C-alpha positions as CSV (number, residue, x, y, z in Angstrom):
1,M,19.7,3.5,18.0
2,T,18.3,0.0,18.6
3,P,17.2,-1.6,15.3
4,G,14.2,-3.9,14.9
5,T,12.3,-2.8,17.9
6,G,9.9,-0.2,16.5
7,G,6.2,0.1,16.4
8,F,3.3,2.2,15.1
9,I,1.6,4.6,17.6
10,T,-1.2,6.9,16.7
11,L,-2.8,9.7,18.8
12,E,-6.4,10.6,18.2
13,G,-8.8,13.2,19.7
14,G,-10.8,16.3,19.0
15,E,-9.7,19.8,18.4
16,G,-7.3,21.2,21.1
17,S,-6.8,17.8,22.8
18,G,-3.0,18.2,22.7
19,K,-2.2,15.5,20.1
20,S,0.5,17.4,18.4
21,T,2.2,18.4,21.6
22,Q,2.1,14.9,23.1
23,A,3.2,13.4,19.8
24,R,6.3,15.6,19.8
25,R,7.1,14.9,23.4
26,L,6.7,11.2,22.9
27,V,9.0,11.2,20.0
28,E,11.6,13.1,22.0
29,R,11.3,10.6,24.9
30,I,11.6,7.5,22.7
31,R,14.8,9.0,21.2
32,A,16.1,9.8,24.6
33,A,15.6,6.2,25.6
34,G,17.9,5.2,22.7
35,H,15.5,4.3,19.9
36,E,14.8,5.7,16.5
37,A,11.5,7.6,16.4
38,L,9.7,9.5,13.7
39,G,6.9,12.0,14.3
40,T,4.3,12.6,11.5
41,R,0.7,13.7,11.0
42,E,-2.5,13.2,9.0
43,P,-3.6,14.5,6.7
44,G,0.0,15.1,5.5
45,G,3.3,13.5,6.5
46,S,4.8,13.5,3.0
47,P,5.2,16.2,0.4
48,R,2.3,15.2,-1.8
49,A,0.1,14.4,1.2
50,E,0.9,17.9,2.6
51,R,-0.5,19.5,-0.6
52,I,-3.7,17.5,-0.2
53,R,-3.8,18.6,3.5
54,D,-3.8,22.2,2.3
55,A,-6.8,21.6,0.1
56,L,-8.7,19.6,2.8
57,L,-8.2,22.1,5.6
58,S,-8.9,25.1,3.5
59,G,-12.4,23.8,2.9
60,V,-12.2,23.7,-0.9
61,V,-13.1,20.0,-1.0
62,A,-16.0,20.3,1.5
63,P,-18.6,21.4,-1.1
64,L,-18.0,18.1,-3.0
65,G,-19.4,16.3,0.1
66,P,-18.1,13.9,2.7
67,V,-17.5,11.0,0.3
68,A,-15.1,13.2,-1.8
69,E,-13.4,14.3,1.4
70,A,-13.0,10.6,2.4
71,M,-11.4,9.9,-1.0
72,M,-9.0,12.8,-0.6
73,F,-8.0,11.6,2.9
74,A,-7.4,8.2,1.4
75,A,-5.3,9.6,-1.4
76,A,-3.1,11.5,1.1
77,R,-2.8,8.4,3.2
78,I,-1.6,6.3,0.3
79,D,1.4,8.6,-0.2
80,H,2.0,9.1,3.5
81,L,2.2,5.3,4.0
82,D,4.4,4.7,1.0
83,A,6.8,7.6,1.4
84,T,7.0,7.9,5.2
85,I,5.4,5.4,7.5
86,R,6.2,2.0,5.9
87,P,9.9,2.9,5.2
88,A,10.4,4.0,8.8
89,L,8.7,0.8,10.2
90,A,10.8,-1.3,7.9
91,R,14.0,0.0,9.3
92,G,12.8,-0.6,12.9
93,S,11.8,2.9,13.8
94,F,9.0,3.9,16.1
95,V,6.4,6.0,14.2
96,V,4.2,8.4,16.2
97,C,1.4,9.8,14.1
98,D,-1.0,12.6,14.9
99,R,-4.3,11.2,13.6
100,F,-4.8,8.2,11.3
101,V,-7.6,5.8,10.3
102,D,-9.7,6.4,13.4
103,S,-10.1,10.1,12.5
104,T,-11.5,9.0,9.1
105,R,-13.9,6.6,10.8
106,V,-15.1,9.3,13.1
107,Y,-15.1,12.5,11.1
108,Q,-16.2,11.1,7.7
109,G,-18.0,8.0,9.0
110,A,-19.8,8.4,12.3
111,V,-20.4,12.2,12.1
112,D,-20.6,13.0,8.3
113,G,-22.4,9.8,7.4
114,V,-20.1,8.2,4.8
115,D,-21.1,4.5,4.4
116,A,-19.2,2.3,6.9
117,G,-18.7,-0.4,4.2
118,L,-17.1,2.2,1.8
119,L,-14.7,3.4,4.5
120,A,-13.9,-0.2,5.5
121,G,-13.1,-1.0,1.9
122,L,-10.9,2.1,1.5
123,E,-9.1,1.2,4.8
124,R,-8.4,-2.4,3.6
125,L,-7.2,-1.1,0.2
126,V,-5.1,1.8,1.5
127,V,-3.8,0.6,4.9
128,G,-3.9,-3.2,4.6
129,E,-1.8,-4.6,7.4
130,T,-0.2,-1.3,8.4
131,M,-2.6,-0.7,11.3
132,P,-1.3,1.0,14.4
133,D,0.0,-1.2,17.2
134,L,-1.3,1.2,19.7
135,T,-3.8,4.1,19.5
136,V,-4.3,6.5,22.3
137,L,-7.4,8.7,22.4
138,L,-6.8,12.0,24.2
139,D,-10.3,12.7,25.5
140,L,-11.2,16.3,26.4
141,D,-14.3,18.3,27.2
142,V,-15.3,20.0,23.9
143,A,-15.5,23.6,25.3
144,T,-12.0,23.3,26.8
145,G,-10.7,21.8,23.6
146,L,-12.2,24.5,21.4
147,A,-10.8,27.2,23.7
148,R,-7.4,25.7,23.5
149,A,-7.6,25.6,19.7
150,R,-8.6,29.3,19.5
151,A,-5.7,30.2,21.8
152,R,-3.3,28.2,19.7
153,R,-4.6,29.7,16.4
154,G,-4.3,33.3,17.6
155,A,-5.2,35.6,14.7
156,A,-5.1,32.9,12.1
157,A,-8.3,31.8,10.4
158,P,-9.9,28.6,11.7
159,D,-9.6,25.6,9.4
160,R,-12.4,23.6,7.8
161,F,-13.1,21.6,10.9
162,E,-12.5,24.2,13.6
163,R,-15.3,26.3,11.9
164,E,-17.9,23.7,12.7
165,A,-20.5,24.3,15.5
166,E,-19.9,23.0,19.0
167,T,-22.6,20.3,18.5
168,Y,-20.5,18.9,15.7
169,H,-17.5,18.6,18.0
170,E,-19.7,17.0,20.7
171,G,-20.7,14.4,18.2
172,L,-17.0,13.8,17.4
173,R,-16.2,13.3,21.0
174,R,-18.9,10.7,21.4
175,A,-17.9,8.9,18.2
176,F,-14.2,8.8,19.2
177,L,-15.1,7.2,22.5
178,D,-17.5,4.7,20.8
179,N,-14.8,3.8,18.2
180,A,-12.2,3.3,20.9
181,G,-14.6,1.0,22.8
182,R,-14.9,-1.3,19.8
183,E,-11.2,-2.1,19.8
184,P,-10.0,-2.1,23.4
185,G,-7.0,-4.2,22.5
186,R,-5.6,-1.4,20.3
187,C,-7.2,1.8,21.6
188,L,-6.8,3.3,25.1
189,V,-8.4,6.4,26.4
190,V,-6.5,9.1,28.4
191,D,-8.0,12.1,30.1
192,A,-6.4,15.1,28.3
193,G,-7.9,17.6,30.7
194,R,-4.9,17.2,33.1
195,S,-1.6,19.0,32.8
196,L,0.6,18.4,29.8
197,D,3.2,16.8,32.1
198,D,0.6,14.4,33.6
199,V,-0.7,13.4,30.2
200,A,2.8,12.9,28.9
201,E,3.8,10.7,31.9
202,T,0.6,8.6,31.5
203,L,1.3,8.2,27.8
204,W,4.9,7.1,28.4
205,L,3.8,4.5,30.9
206,I,1.2,3.1,28.4
207,V,3.7,3.0,25.6
208,G,6.3,1.4,27.8
209,R,3.9,-1.4,28.7
210,R,2.9,-2.0,25.1
211,F,6.5,-2.1,23.8
212,P,8.8,-4.0,26.2
213,A,12.0,-2.5,24.6
214,L,10.8,0.9,25.7
215,G,9.5,-0.3,29.1
216,R,13.1,-1.3,30.0
217,G,14.1,2.3,29.5
218,A,11.0,4.0,30.7
219,A,12.8,5.7,33.6
220,G,15.0,7.6,31.1
221,G,14.4,10.6,28.9
222,A,12.8,13.9,29.6
223,P,9.2,13.9,30.9
């Protein structure tokens, strides 16, 4: 592995946009290019944060309101950063995370109405300087995304967010696009309605341009 050349990459998007699949493929391709890479997710990504994830996605926190949910997401993020993300970045690894602060800004902030000042304060306190170097928003038509999520879920019960109405998810999509537009230097939007291979190739080209060490090996690795 090549030390000291890592970076923090996050993938964002609505339900069924392919974040988990693309994160896994990106990690595999970074490793194939000769670099250390870690795949992780939010909420979760560390043992204690995974326990908080179970509570959040089961819906048991929802009756306490969106502020309580935001606090729980922040608590999970504290452990995730301390136990997983920061140690990996410190040793020069690439970290690819399925969701991060932008999901909090969108779900709890823009859609659920938690005060932006409160969320910004939590972000400064919890995240500090450990912001992503690159965030890719996988944008997808809501009906298509929800259909993909149902197919992926099979007979399993929908989680707390999948149970929301389609209008809720339309609001999420608009908020994600607005959020990305406010930070064009960090956030890029990719059409997730294309084939998995096409999206993976676009993502690899974007990542290679942002991180020159990867760009030099961008022809290598599995698509």
